[in-house]
Residue, then its C-alpha position, 0 to 999 in steps of 0.5 A: m144608166n148614166k146621165i151624160a153631158i156632151i160639152y164641146w167647142s168647135q171652130t170649123g164644125n169638125t168637133k161638133l160633128m164628133a159630138e153629134q155622133i157621140l150623142a147618136g151612139a149614146k141615144t142608141a144605147g138608151a142613155e139619158v144624154d144632153l148636148f151643149s156647146v161650151d157657152e150653153i152650160a155652166s161648170a156647176t151644172a155640168l158637174t151634176y151629170d154622171v159622165l162628162a164627154l168633153g170635146c175640144p179641137a187642137m188649137g195653136a201649138e196643140v192646146l185647148e181653145e183658150m177663150e171659152f173652153q180652157p176657162f170652162f175646163d179650168e173651172l171643172l178641174p178642181h172638182l173632177a176627182g171620182k168623176k167619169i170623163a171622156l175626151f174627144g176632139s179633132y186636129g189638122w196638124g201635129t201629133g195629138e200632143w194636146m190630147q195627151t196633155w189634156q188626158q194627163e190633166v184629167i188623170d192627175s185630177n183623180a177623175i176616171l178617164y174612159n179607156q185612159e185616152g181621148l178620141i181624136v179624129n184628123e179633120s172631119p170624121d170619116e166613116q171610121g171616125t163616125e163609127q168611133c164616135q158612135n161607139l164612144g157614145a154607146a160605151l158611155a151609157s154604161f161607163 
């Protein structure tokens, strides 16, 4: 079974709620899993995990948060080849372009992106979004 790190940045709490539901799903599946805000973990420590579930909402013109999350991700990026990665985040506007760009960066790094796409939820996770997050967490246990 995989050792999973769920690492997120959240401004309004929506992406944090997603992270917590992914955590719940992973725990239900019996995974060894840890939850971190991006400011609580160093990139070198993150890379010791089998699976990284990275969460960041869309910011500005559909980009990752630039002060904390983007620098953390930039440190990880050169070391992601062969690493199992899942992406998730919330958005309140736009079309999800930030996730498409992020997915492509992960794929281009030769990481193994879960399901070849990230999980996005508009605003706060509703019942369906909560279920999707829990299902993602459960799936990561054996990814």
